[in-house]
Structures are given as structure tokens and as C-alpha cells.
N, C-alpha and C positions, 0 to 999 in steps of 0.2 A: 624700338626692339633691339635689344643688343647683339652682338655678334655671337653666333653659335659656337661652341667649344668645338673645336676638331676631334676628329677621333683619336683615341687615347689620351683625353684631358685628364686633369686631375680629378679628385672628388669633389673640387668646389663647382667642377662643371656640371655635376650630376643633381644641384639643387635646383631652387627655383629662381636663381638670381638673374637668369636671362629670359625670364617669362614675363609677359608685361601685364602683369595684374598687381595693382597697387594694395598690398595686404601686408601683414606679417609674414616675412618669408619661411621663417622658422616653424611657425605654427601650422602655415599651408604643407610645407614639406614633410612635416609630421603626419598631419591628417591625410595628405593625397597618396603617402607612400605605404600607408596602411590600408588604404581603401581596399574592398572586396572585388573593385571594378578594376581592369586595366586601363590605364590613361596614358596618352602621350602628346606631345605637341611639336609639329612640324612647322619649318619657316616657309617662306614662298616657294623656294624651290624643293620643297616636300622633304628637306632634311630634317632629322630629328634632333630636337634641341633640348627635349626633357621627355622623360618617362617616368612614372611610379614603378615602385618594387613588385607589384601584382603583374604588370605587364612584362617586366624582365623575367619573373619565373615562367609565365605561360610561354614566352617566345623561346626561352632556354639560351639566349644570346646576352652575354654580360652587358652591362651598360656602358661600359667604356667602347665596346665594338659597334654600338648603336648609334652614339651620338655623332652627329655629324654626316651621317650615312642615311639614304635613302632606304626604304621598306626593300625593294628590289634587291638591294645589294647584300643584304642580310638574311633576309627569310625566301629564298627562292622557291621554298615549298608552298607558299600561299599565292593566291592571283594576284600578284603586286601591282600589275598594269590596271586591272579592274579598281583595285582601291584607290590608286593614286588619280585615275581619271575622276571618281567620284570627289575627291580631295579637291581637283581643281574647279570642278564644278560649283562646289562650295565657296572656295576663294574667289570665284567670279561673280556669282549671284548673291551671295551672303545668306542664301536660303539654308538651313540647317536640313541634313538629310538624318533621319530616323530609322534604326533598325536596318540597316543593309546587311543582309546575311551572305556569307561564303564559305567555303570549306576548303581545306588544306592541310599541310604537315608541317612541324615546326621542329626546331631543334630540340625541344624539351621532350619531343614524343614523336619521333620520325617514322616510326612503324605505324602508325593510326592515323586515320583521317579524323580531323575535329571539324565542328562548326562553330562559326562565331557570328556574333550579332555586334556590329559598329554604328555608332552614331557620330556624325561630324558636325562641328561648329567652327565657325569662322571667328579668329582673334583680332581685333583692330586695336592699333595703337592710339594713343591720346588725341591724335589729329583726325581719327576716323579712318585712316589708311588701313587695309588689310594686311596683317603682319604676319598672319600663320592659320594653321588650322589646329582644333585640339579635337582628338577623338577618343570616345570611351569604346571600350572592349570586353564582351561577355561572352564566355564560352557555353553555348546552346548545343553541344554535342547530343545530349540527351534528348532534348526537345526535338532536334532534327532527325535522329534516329527514330524517334517514336513516330514522327510525321512519314517518315519512309515506310514504316511498317504498316501504319494505317494506310498509306497509298497502296502497298502490295496486298494487303488483305481486300481492299475494294477492288483492287485488279482482279483477284481470283474469280469472283461471282460473275464477271465479263468474261474471262478467259478459259474457266475450267467447267465442263458440263455441257459443253454447246451442241454434243452429239450424246446418242444413246448407244455408242460404241466403246466397248471396254478398253481397247488398245489405244484409240483417239484420246480418251479421257486420261489415260495414264502418261500419254506423251504430254498433253496440256500440263499435267502437273509439274513436268520436266521443264516446259518451257517457261513457265511461269515464275520459277524459281532462280534462273540463270539470266543475268550475273547478278541480280540485285541481292541474292540470299546467298548463293554459293555458286562456286566456278564450274561444278560438275554435279548433276543429279541424275541417278538411275532409278529406276522404278521397277521393281519386280514383284509379279503377282503369282498366286497360287495356281498351278495348272487348271485344275476344275473350274476356276472362276472364268475361265476363257470360253469355256463350254456353258456358262449360264449357271453352275451347279454352286449351291452354296457349300462351303467348307463347313467340316463339323465345329461347333461352338467351342471354345476354348482355345488354350495355347496349343502350338504347333509342334508336332514331335521332333525332337533334335535329330532322329535317324533320317537323314537325307530328304529333308522336304522338296517337294517338287515346284520350283519356281521358275517362272518364264519372263526374260527381261521383256518388258513391253513399250517402255518409255525411258529415253536419255536425252541429255543435252549438254553440250560443254560449251565454256565462254570462248575456247579456242577453236571452235568450229570453223573451218574455212569454206570455200565456194563449193567445194564438191562433197561438203556433208561429212567429210571424214574427222574423227576425232582422235588420231593415233597419238598414244601416250597417255592417255587419261586411264586412271586405275581401274574404274569399273568396266570400262570397254576392253581392257584388258582380259577379264574373267569372262565378258559374254556379250554379244551384240544383240540388237533388236531381233526378237523372234527366236532367240537360241537359249537354252536351258543355262540357269544362273545357278552354279553351285554354292553352297553354304558351308563352309568348315563348320566341324562340329564346335568348336569352343569360339567362333569368330563372335565379335559384336553383334552381327546379323542373327546369328543363332540364339543368342540372349535376348536379342529382341522379339523373336517370335515365339520364343518359349516362354518369357515372363510376361510378353505383351506390354513392354514399356519402352520408352526412347533411352537410346543410348547416346550419351555426349563424350567424344574423344577432344577436347579441345587442342590438346597437344599429343600426337599420335607418336608411341612408343615403337621404333622399328620391329620390335618383336608383335606388333599388331599386324603389320604389313602383310606377312605369310597367311595369316587369318583370313584375308579376304580371297585368297586361291585355293584352290584345290591340288594343281600339278605344279611342278617345277619350275615350268616355263612361264605361267602366270605369275608364281611367286618371283621370279627374277624381274619380271617386267614391272611388278608393283613397288619393288624395291628402288626403282630409278626415277620415278615420276615425281617426286620432291612432294608429298603428301605432308601437310602439317596439322589438319583437322578435321575431323569428321563427326556427321550426326547419321544415326540410324533411328527412322521413325517407323513404327508399325501402322500399317493402314488398317484400320478397324471400323466396321458398320454394324451396328445392332450387336455388339458384344462378339463379334465374330471376325478374325484375323484374315484378311484377304491377301496380305503380301507386306512389303516394306519398301520404303524409300531411302536411298542414301543421299547424303549432302557432304560433298566434299570441298575444301578450300586449299587452293595450292598458289594461286596467282595473288589472290587477296592476302595482303600481309597479316589482318586481323584475326586471330582465330575464333572460333565459335564460341560465344557466351550463353549464359542462361537464358538471355532474353532472344538470343536466335533460335533456340531450342522451343522455346514458348512459339515463336513466329511459325518455325516448322511443323510443329503439332498443330498449331490452326491452319496452315495450308493442307498438312494431309487428311486432317479431319473433315474439312470441306471437301477435298477431293475424295475422299473415302465415299461419303453419301452419294455423289456423282458415279463414281465406280459400282457402287451396289446397287444404284438405280438401273445402271446400263447392264451390270450383271442380271438382274432381275427381268430385263427388257429382253436380254438374249435368251433367256430361258423359256419366256412366254412366246417369244418369237419362234424358237426352235418348235416349240410345242405346237403352235398353230400351224408351221410348216407340216410338221410331222401328221398332225391331223389332215391336213388337206392332202399331201401324199398319199396318206393311207386311203384317203375317199376318192381321189382319182385313180385311173387304171394303171397299174404298175407296167403292163405290157399289153399291148393290143392281142385280141385271141386270134388263133389260127383260123382262118377261112380263106376260100378260094374265089369268093366273088368280086373282091377288091384288093388292090396293093394300097396299104395306107401308111402316111406318116403324119406325125402331130407335134405340136409345141404349146408349151404353157408358159407364160411369162406373167410373173406376180407384179402388180404395181408398185410405186416407191410409196409405200404406205408405212406406218409405224407398226402395223401387224403384219404386212406383208405378204397377206394371204388374201384370197377374195372368193367370190362365187362361182367363176367361170367354170365351167368342165365341158368335156367331150367324151365320147364312148362310141365303140363299135362293137355291136352285139350280134352273134349268130343267130339266125332263124332258121326255122324249118325250110324244107324245100330249098337248100343251097343260098338262100337269101340271107342278106345282112342289113342291120339296121344302122345308120349313121345318126349320131346325136350330138348336137352342141348348144349349152344351156347357158344361161347368165345370170344370177342372182345379184341383186343389187347390194352396195356397199362391200366393206372388206373386213377383215378380222376373222377371229374364230367362230364368231355367230355365224357370218355368212357362209364360212367353210362347212359349218355343220348343217346349214340349212341346205346347202348345196349337195351333201352326201344323202341327205333324205330325199330329195329330187332326184340324185341320180339311183337310188335304190328302188325308188318308186316307178322309175322308168324300166328299170330292168325286170320289176316284176310285171308290169303291163306287158312289155315286150314279150315275154314267155308265154303272155296269153294269146300272142299271134293278133293283136288287135290292128285296125287299120291306123295309119298315122293320125287322122282327123279325130277318131273316136279314142285314140290313145292320149291325146292331147285334151281332150274333154275330161277324160278321168282324171288326168294330173291337174286340171283346173279344180277340180273339187277337192282333191288332196290338198291343195295349197289353201284354198278357202278353209279347209278342216285344220290345217296348220294353224293359221292366224286365229282361229276362234279358240285353239287348245291353249296358247299363249296369251289370250286375252282372259283366260281363267285363273292364270298364276298371279302371284303376288306383285310381279313387274309390270303388272299392265299389259296392253295390248304390243306385240311386237309385230310390225310390218316388215321383217326383213324379206319374208318369202313373198311378200305382194309385189306384184310387177316383176315377177321373173319373167324370162323369155326362154323360149325352148324352138329348135328347128329339129324335126323329126323326118327322116327318110329312109325308105324301104326299097333296096335295089334286089332284082331278080336277075340272076345271070343267065337263067334260061331264056327267059322272054326278052331281057334287054330292057325292062319297063322299070322306072325308078317313081315312086309315090312320095309326094313332099306333102307336109303341113307344117304351119308355124304359128308361134303365139308370141307375138310382139317382136318377133326376131327379124335380123336383117337378111334379105334373100341371099341365097347361094349364089357362087359363079359358077358357069358351067363353060370348059373349055374343050371343044370339040377336037377331034385328031387333025384338023386343018390348022388350028392355031386361034380360031375366032373364040373370043371371049364374050360370053353375055351374062347377064344377072336375070336368073329366072323369074318370070313375072308370076309369082304365087299369090293366093289370095292372101290379105293381110290379116291374121287373126289377133284378136286382143291379148296384151300380157296376161300370164297366168294370176289367177286370184280374183278377177273382177266379176266373174259369173254370168250368166245369162245369154251371153252372145255365144253363135255357134261358131266351130271351126271347119273349115274347108280344106281338101286336099286337091292336088293336082298331080296329073301322072305325064310322064316324058319318056319317050323310045330315046336310048342314049346308044350311040354307036361304040363298039369296043374300044378301049383306048381313051375314053373320054376323061375328062378331069372333073370331080366336083370339089368345089373348096368351100368348106363349112367354117365359120369363125364368128366371133363375138362382137360387139360394136365398139370394144376397145381399140381393134385394128384399124377401122376405117374413121372414126371419129373422135375428135380433141376438143377442147375449149377453143382454141385458134382454127380449126379445121373442120368444114362442114362435110356431111356425109357424102355429097356427091364429088367433092375434091378427093376424099380418101377411097372411094370406089373407082375413080380414075386412075389414082396411083396403084391400087390393087390390080387393075386391069394390065397396066404397064409391066407390074411386076411378074405377071404370069406368061411373058412373052417366053418362047421356046420351051412349051409345054413338055417335049421329049426328055427332057433333064430329068434325072433322078429325083424321086420325091423330097429327099432331106435335102438336096441342093434348091429345091423350089421353095420350100419351107424357109430355108435361110434368107432367101432373095426376097420373099414378101416380107418378112421380119425386119431386113436390114432397110427396105424401102420404105415401110410405112411406121415403125416404131422408134422410140427412143430407148435408151439402154438406163435405167428401167423405165417402161411406158408409163404414162399418167394414168391409165387404168389396166385392169387385167385384160390380158388376151388369150384367147383359147382358138388354135388353128388346127383343121383337119383337113388334110387333102387325100382324095381316093381317086385311083386309077381303075376305072372298071375292066373288068374280064368279062369273058362270055364261054359259056360251056359249050363245048361241042356237040352238035347234035348226034354224034355216035356214041356220046356217054348218057344220053337220054332215050328211053324208050317209052311210049304210052299205047293204050289201047281202049278203045270205047267197049264194054261189056253190056249186054242185056240183063235186066234184072230177073233173071232164071237161074234156079238152083243148078241147072245142069251145066251152066257155065263156070263152076267152081272148078272144075278138073280141068278145063280150058285154060283159066287163069293160072294154075299150077304148071301147066305145061308151057305155057308161054314165059313164064317167069324162069322156068329150068333151061328153056331153050337160049334165054338172053344171057343167063348167067353162065352158061358154057361159052358163048361169044365172048364174054368179058374175060373169060378165065377164073371164074368164080364158084367153081362145081364145090368146092370145100364148104362152101355155106348154102349151096342149094337147098339141102333138105331142110334147114331150119327156116330158109326165106320162103321155101313153097307152104310150109306150116304156117308161118305169119300171114302169108298172103290169103290162103285158104279161110282162115279166122276172118279176117278183115272183109272180104269178099262175102263170107256168108252173113256176117253183121248188117252189110250194107243191103243185102238182098232180102234179110228177114225183118229188118226194123226201118229201112229207109223205102225211098220209092224214086222212080225215074231212073235214067240210064248211069250206068255206074262207069268211072274212068279209073283207069289201073296206070300209074306211072312208075319207072325205075329210073333212079338217078345215080351215076357212079361217081361220086365225089371222094373227099377225102374219107366218107363214109358210104356204105350202101343205103339209099333212101328209098322207100317203099311209101306209095301214096296212093290211097283209095278215096275217090270222091263221090259223093251221091248229092243228090237233089233236097235233102231235108236238112233243117237245123239242130235236130235232136243230138245232143251230145251222149256218147256212150258213157258209161261209169263203170269203174273197175270194182269188183266186189269178190269177196272169197265166199267161194260156193260151198255149201254144206256136204257132207258126205252122203246124204240121201239126195241130193239136188241132181238132177240129169243133164243140167246146163249150167251156164253162167261162168263157165272156165275159160272162154275164149280169150278176152282181155288179159287176163291174170297169166296166160299162157304167153300171150305177145310180150308183156311187160318182163317176163322171163328170160324171153330168148334175144331181146333188142338192148341196144344201150339206152335208148331214148325213144319215147313214143309221146304223143298230142294230138290235139285236135285244132284247126284253126278253121274259121267262119270266111266263106266267100259271099260274093253277091247272090250267087243261085244255089247255096247250101253249104256244105262242110267239106273238109278233106282230113283224114284220119291218116297220120304219117309215123313212119318208124325209122330208126337210124340203128346199123349194125355196123360193127367194126369190120373192116377188110382182113382177109387173112394176110399174115406176113408174109413178105416175099421171100422165096427159097434163096 
């Protein structure tokens, strides 16, 4: 091989005279210089000894400056060290290297990154000694960019839509586009979308559309997460309102529903990005040179828009970039719309359940109560757990906790039906075991009704559990019955915690098995802790362990009930818990004997006057003379009815609570009936008068008869 021509050689050094191929040089020179593929030859020191016209044009360096020099000396914008390493490998092994791809910038187009495919072949002289390397170069920028775009599109499916959260999905759109497509991406959504509301179909009004910045990402983002200096952040940050100037590209995008490409930003456009002078001045100095705005559209409805900016990347956006951005946004739009619809359904399910759960615990004096409800981490976010505090006659109170299997709207609806049924049955003053028996029959009816519909049998209510307790602050007796529910915890005033040994009734809906009740006398200030199984049982924790932790969390029972609730939940649950949790803690109170008066009366008509006298005397002692006349009239009617229609001794009891409670008990189970007497009737008006003069009245049955009770409002204090 001849000596290579140094840099600055004459034109003769540019032909093939120094290249070791034995052929017609003029013909080769003519053919190779006109080949569409760039070609060059380097010697063993990797200095250029020949190149054709195509390679000279591609590199943008004159032939005279390349001859006799290495690639790293004339084209620093290319990965010269890597290319020369591959040349040396070919020189040493003699094995050709085909289609080696690399990217870089050349003098002919220093502003853009190009991709090249190069193949290397070793050249030997006539003795077989390696003399140099011939390489062929093809510009494959289009293929490289297409491959990049395909990779980005493939990446979208894995990185966008990982959750059903609108804000998270918007941020994922920004994350996936930086830095491969843009230097800064901002995602703004219409405000109703955040609440799960579907915006009106069609274009968005030009008049001040309400957009909220929900996602953004910058290629300049530092370790502290700040992106100071980026154009979109100068207008709004995440969670803030993103203003849209009336004639801005974003406004056109929302109104027309079409993407806007600004490959070279005119300085006039920059103020359109902002509404106020401060933001306008900031956008003038950020060095923007290219922008795309793409509407976020799903099912014909515009949900917002995405801004794509280039500043550090010298290449302006092109039509292919806009196509890629639209594909990004269209895929993200589906995920955002799914998240929006889930948000709407989730909010509806939560609203349903919250409407079915008690909004506030009713006023009563029997117990002090505090409660908590925690939904499980489920797609629907709601379930079938519930609790209730139901005032009963005679200053008593019912405490209820129940659990319907499953989650979601259907479980919440079933829970609402059961809760309403418990309220209705509680108003009948049924004993706990009898109430659960009726509730069991209702659940069986619910399941039968569902089985007659088009969807087949629904067993959501089947297997529901319930714990029902009735506490009487006068006698301090509490009666419990349970249907497949965990036993309550009792904390006595001394601090001892025990789980009450109650008869284990079957879950609701099985039918055929009896429910039994148990009665306990509770000291004043005792704590009753009612809960659902989600509090003490999880997949990785058995019931006994959970009950032990519950016992430990109830230490120091004299603390405020809200603090006790927090202590129990912090000790036993995660946030959110794996299953719904309902917790109800009640501290018992006792009605002082001075607020209760009772008398045993014989079943003699002459005793009616005595009953009025006893009542008037007691009301005078309590300072309730203002309602003495009305109360004596009520007592007179109730005692008269008991003497006329019942048998056995009669018991009269007055209780001064939040209302004045009057009770008349007898030994028969015949229930009185309110009716409207005709003008010609001589009787039948007693209960009608009682109903007119009292706030509430009713009947409850006992083991040895019945009790008719009334409630009257106390006179307002002076």
C-alpha cells in the first residue's frame, strides 16, 4: 500500500491511486464517487487515505481536510473512539463488522442528531498483510427515529394508566414524554374531570375555561424536584389553576379540538402562554423554540390538553413528532377517562354508603359513644359494615354493629336495607334474640327476591353478621345477642378487659337455627367495644392475636372515647385496612334513683285517683308543675285501660330523662289499638287523647306482660 497523502494534498491524492485494489482506477474513481453509499479507506493507523464524494457531503468536511487525519480529529461530533475501536477489531481479526449503528452530529448538519449504519471490511495487500480498513456508511436517521417512536409507544402501555387516579395518570403522561420527546411537558385538565364529572361534549368555550395543572415534568428537574425557569411552570404549578389566554395556541386547541404545532415559536406567541405581566416576562426569557399543544379527548369529549416544549433539544418539533404526541395523548386520554369514570362511581358509592350510615349519633343519656368507620382499600372503596345507636323506650338504648360480606355499591345497598330493617324492628321493642330471628327471616327473603330477577341469585346478604345489645341505665342491665359476629369487649371501671361469652348464633340468612341472648349487669362507667371482624382478623393474623392486641389497646379506659378509638385503630389497622372496619365504643351511664319513681298498684278502679295524686306529687318534687295536668290525664287513661282490659297488679313508673317518661305495666300481652271513636260512641277515645298530649307512645312486651309508655317534652327552663 502506498504512502497516504497528507492533509492539504493536491487533487491527485483524492483519487484511488493509493488504494490497494488492482483495477481500472479511473473507472473505480468514477463509480465510487457517485455511489449513494458513503465509502472511505483508512490505513493501519486509522488515518483516512480515500473517501468518495457521498461521504464528503455527509460529513460536511472537505476532502483535503480529511485525508491523512483520523476520524476523531475532523468529526468530534461522532463517537469516534467507539468507531475506531471497531476498526481495530476488524484489523486484528479480519472478520467484517456489518451494520454497526451509532448516532452523532456532523459538520454538514450540526444542529441535528443523525443515526448511521456502518460496515467495516479489512483490506490486505498482495502478500496478505493487513493494510487498512474500508468502511461503508449509510444514513439511517429515519429508521432510527421510527424505532425510537415504536419503543416510546411500547413504553406507554406499561407506564401510563397504572392506577385509576386522574392526577396520577396525568403525571404519568408527562413522565413518559420527557426527555425522549420533549424537554418539558405540562398536562392541564378541566376542573370537573377531577371530581369524576364528564364535561359537556364538543369544543370548550373560549371564555376562561377552568383548567387545573395535574402533571408536569422537566428534563432540567433537579434533586429537589424544582423546575425553575420552565415556561409552563411560570404559569402554574401542580394543583394550581392554569390560565388560558383567549388567543393562545392552547385556546385554539380547546376550541377547535385539534392539535397545534409551532415548530418555530414567534416571540409574539410567548405572551399568549400567560395572563399576567409577571408570567409574560418570565416566558420571554426561557429560550423556547418549539411547542406542541394536543387536546386530551376521549369518546368525543375534551378533558384537557397537554403542552410539549423544546428548549434544550435543538431539533424543532416536526410532523412526525406531532403524530407521536397525539398517539401519546390518545392512549393517555383513555386511561384518564377510565380514571374519571372510576372517580365518579367511587364518589357515588361513597355517597351512597355515607347516606346509609348514621350522619350523627342521636342524643340519649344512657351511654356516651364514639365511632369510626374505615373503608377497605378496594376499587369501589365501600363495603357493608355499619354501626348504629338507637334510642329505645324507657331511656334505654340499642347498640348495633353489623357486617355484610363483600365490597362495593351492592354491599353498601344491602347494608342499608339491613340497617333500615334493624331500625324498624328496634322500634317494636323486640328482645335482641327475637330481633335477630326476624332479621334472619328478612335476609332469606332478600336472597329469594334477588333470585327471581334476571341476574340470578345474589348472595351478598347471605352470611351477614350482626351484634345487637340493649342497655337499660335504670337497672344497669345489658342484653346481648349475636348472629355470626365477634363477641364484644367489656372494660370494667377497674381496667380489666374481657370478651363476653355470648351464645354463638349463626350468620344471618341460614335459617332454622335459634338465636339466644345473654344478660349482664354493668357497673357505671363500663366500656362496651363493638366492632367488625376487619378490626381483629386479617390474612396474616388470626383472631386470637387480634383480640390480644385489642385488649392491649384498651388500656387506660378513662381516656376520652375519641382518643380510645384512635388508639384501637392505630394499634390494629393499616391505612387503609385490608377489610372494612366499623368500631363503636360506649361508656355506660346510670340514671340516679332520684330521677326514677315507681309504684305497684292494685287492679281496682278506685286506684285511678291515687295514681293521679302520686303522679302530681312526684312532678311537683321534680319542678314539673307546668305539665302536671297533662301528665295526670295521660296516667289516668293508661291506668284505666290496664284495669279494664288487663289483669294482675299494675306498675306505674315515671322517669325524668331528656323527656318525661311514663310507663304503665300489666300482666297481659294484649296490645292496645288506637282508633278514632265515632261521635255516638261513649268510649274509645283514651289512646287518641294520649297520642295527642304526648310526643311519642308505644308498647313493649316483657316476659310477664307488657308495658305501655309515653314520652313528653319537658318545659323549657326559665
